C-alpha angles and dihedrals in degrees: 000000000000093000092044091054098053092042091053093047090049091050093044093051094044091053098040108103092203092053093048095049088051093045088236118152136187090264092062087074102021131048117264105274139182129190106217136176119233114249091009123104096201129157091277091055091045087053091051091049090052092049094044089054092046092052091043087055090050094251104149101165094131097045115082090198107027095169089066096063116354110065099089099028093231117170136180130213122204135173118253093216099054139066142183092070093296117153096005114145129183120215124193110212089311111134096166091057092047092052090047090051094051094044087054091062130088109281116266096006108141122246134183114231107192136175108245116233100238099187103037125172106269135210108216091337094309135102121253142176131212120238121196137147121239138173124207116190126208086258090063091251111152125210127176138183106238095211101079125144144217125245113206135197121246096232142052114270122251124154089219093062116105093198116111088212087071097048106031123060097192107136088216087064101031094056089070094053121107092237097045110144093003094118104023130015105265090353090281138112137178126256092252094061090045093049090048088053093049 
């Protein structure tokens, strides 16, 4: 689950001696994220408010590369209990609208509030994500299938765009876009093609 992932990563980094000695946190490799409950101003929501206001005031002490995702204070909210890009909303430095959105949801449902990466790495001027299969055993052994793939968006990336086809790479969303499949068959490509591009 989305909330399970972020909670597990937080716990791992807080208990990892190497990370602690290097002052390395989960948010050095993962966007700043909070797991909040709708209609509930709990400690997690309070922590989000504080971080939102800091970034809005251009205080980037926690971000090693603030230019990558802090200049416009853009955030996204997504439901913990859904997938395939359903229910994701993007907010541009608009705390009142974010509060209104969360207050409109069923009480105590969980939502991910996450800092949007404003200047992502792009593939031919479009956003992408990496899909690969991994297995982690209880002994902390990691296995992965080397033939993963890249999912691309259908439209050129610009932070100003309000179209989800620009910002979200979920195939369930992209397949309804006007430019779906125009650049890659099914908006996907293999690792080898991606590595060659890099």
